[in-house]
C-alpha positions as CSV (number, residue, x, y, z in Angstrom):
1,M,48.9,121.8,-14.3
2,P,51.7,123.4,-16.3
3,D,51.1,127.1,-17.0
4,S,50.4,128.3,-20.5
5,A,54.0,129.5,-20.8
6,Y,54.7,126.0,-22.1
7,I,52.8,126.8,-25.2
8,R,54.3,129.2,-27.7
9,W,52.1,130.4,-30.5
10,E,53.8,131.1,-33.9
11,L,50.8,131.4,-36.1
12,E,50.0,133.6,-39.1
13,G,46.4,132.4,-39.8
14,D,43.3,133.6,-38.0
15,Y,41.5,130.2,-38.2
16,A,38.1,131.9,-38.3
17,E,36.6,128.8,-39.9
18,I,36.9,126.9,-36.7
19,G,36.1,129.7,-34.2
20,G,39.3,131.6,-34.4
21,L,42.5,131.4,-32.4
22,A,40.6,131.2,-29.2
23,A,39.1,127.8,-30.2
24,L,42.5,126.5,-31.3
25,Q,44.1,127.8,-28.0
26,E,41.5,126.2,-25.9
27,A,41.8,122.9,-27.7
28,V,45.6,122.7,-27.3
29,E,45.6,123.9,-23.7
30,D,42.9,121.4,-22.7
31,A,44.9,118.5,-24.3
32,R,48.1,119.7,-22.6
33,D,46.3,119.9,-19.2
34,H,45.4,116.1,-19.5
35,I,49.0,115.1,-19.8
36,P,50.6,114.0,-16.5
37,R,53.1,116.6,-15.3
38,E,55.9,114.1,-15.1
39,H,55.6,113.4,-18.8
40,L,56.3,117.1,-19.5
41,R,59.5,117.2,-17.5
42,H,62.5,118.6,-19.5
43,L,60.2,119.7,-22.3
44,D,61.0,123.3,-23.1
45,A,57.9,124.2,-25.1
46,I,55.0,123.2,-27.1
47,V,55.2,125.3,-30.2
48,I,52.2,125.8,-32.5
49,H,52.9,126.6,-36.2
50,D,50.6,127.0,-39.1
51,R,52.2,124.2,-41.2
52,D,55.1,121.8,-41.4
53,P,57.8,123.4,-43.4
54,K,59.1,120.0,-44.6
55,G,55.9,118.4,-45.7
56,R,52.7,117.1,-44.3
57,A,53.4,116.1,-40.7
58,L,50.8,116.8,-38.0
59,G,53.5,117.4,-35.3
60,V,57.0,116.4,-34.3
61,W,59.1,116.0,-31.2
62,R,62.5,117.5,-31.5
63,Q,65.7,117.8,-29.5
64,D,68.3,120.2,-30.9
65,S,70.4,123.1,-29.8
66,R,67.3,125.1,-28.9
67,G,66.2,122.4,-26.4
68,M,63.4,119.8,-26.4
69,A,60.1,120.8,-27.9
70,I,56.9,119.5,-29.5
71,E,55.8,121.3,-32.6
72,L,52.1,121.0,-33.6
73,Y,50.9,122.1,-37.0
74,A,47.5,123.7,-37.0
75,E,46.5,123.7,-40.6
76,P,46.2,119.9,-41.1
77,H,44.1,119.6,-38.0
78,V,41.8,122.4,-39.1
79,E,41.5,120.8,-42.5
80,Q,40.3,117.5,-40.9
81,A,37.8,119.4,-38.8
82,M,36.4,121.2,-41.9
83,R,35.5,117.8,-43.4
84,V,32.8,117.2,-40.9
85,P,29.5,119.0,-40.3
86,P,29.8,122.3,-38.5
87,S,28.1,121.0,-35.3
88,V,30.9,118.5,-34.6
89,R,33.9,120.5,-35.9
90,P,35.0,121.7,-32.4
91,F,35.1,118.1,-31.2
92,V,37.0,116.8,-34.2
93,L,39.5,119.6,-33.9
94,R,40.1,118.8,-30.2
95,L,40.3,115.1,-30.9
96,Y,42.9,115.5,-33.7
97,L,45.0,118.0,-31.8
98,A,45.0,115.9,-28.6
99,H,45.8,112.7,-30.5
100,T,48.9,114.4,-32.1
101,L,50.0,116.0,-28.9
102,F,49.7,112.8,-26.9
103,H,51.6,110.9,-29.7
104,E,54.5,113.4,-29.6
105,V,54.6,113.4,-25.8
106,G,55.0,109.6,-26.2
107,H,58.1,110.2,-28.2
108,H,59.4,112.5,-25.5
109,V,58.7,110.0,-22.7
110,T,60.2,107.1,-24.7
111,L,63.3,108.7,-26.1
112,H,64.2,111.1,-23.3
113,L,62.5,110.3,-20.0
114,N,62.8,106.5,-20.2
115,R,66.1,106.7,-22.2
116,R,65.1,103.8,-24.3
117,A,67.6,102.8,-26.9
118,A,66.8,102.5,-30.5
119,P,65.6,99.0,-31.5
120,R,68.4,96.7,-32.5
121,R,68.4,94.9,-35.8
122,K,67.7,91.2,-35.4
123,R,70.2,88.8,-37.0
124,N,68.9,86.8,-39.9
125,Q,67.9,83.4,-38.6
126,V,68.4,81.7,-41.9
127,E,72.0,81.4,-43.2
């Protein structure tokens, strides 16, 4: 599996309400370890931030001058986990983080690894 250098932590919060940073780290690393290696090719990092600076996204795939990366935002995932009873919070946190990470890896595979073109607009059939 990829080493933990793929994951870059840029968090300010301590996330004590869900078991601290260790619980968050374990959830992200476990999800990452279930992704086929070939789907992570050319991906420079998985970066974990507290929140999306532009709004309310759970995560994004980006390609820019810094390279290709997936950014995951911890706070919305923790908020979802806090809505369920304490006994199931660790499972809900893992589920939400894994779902978002897999979704963003799908963008990476589709847009970069498979080099799929953007969908074309269909011509109007009625003239």
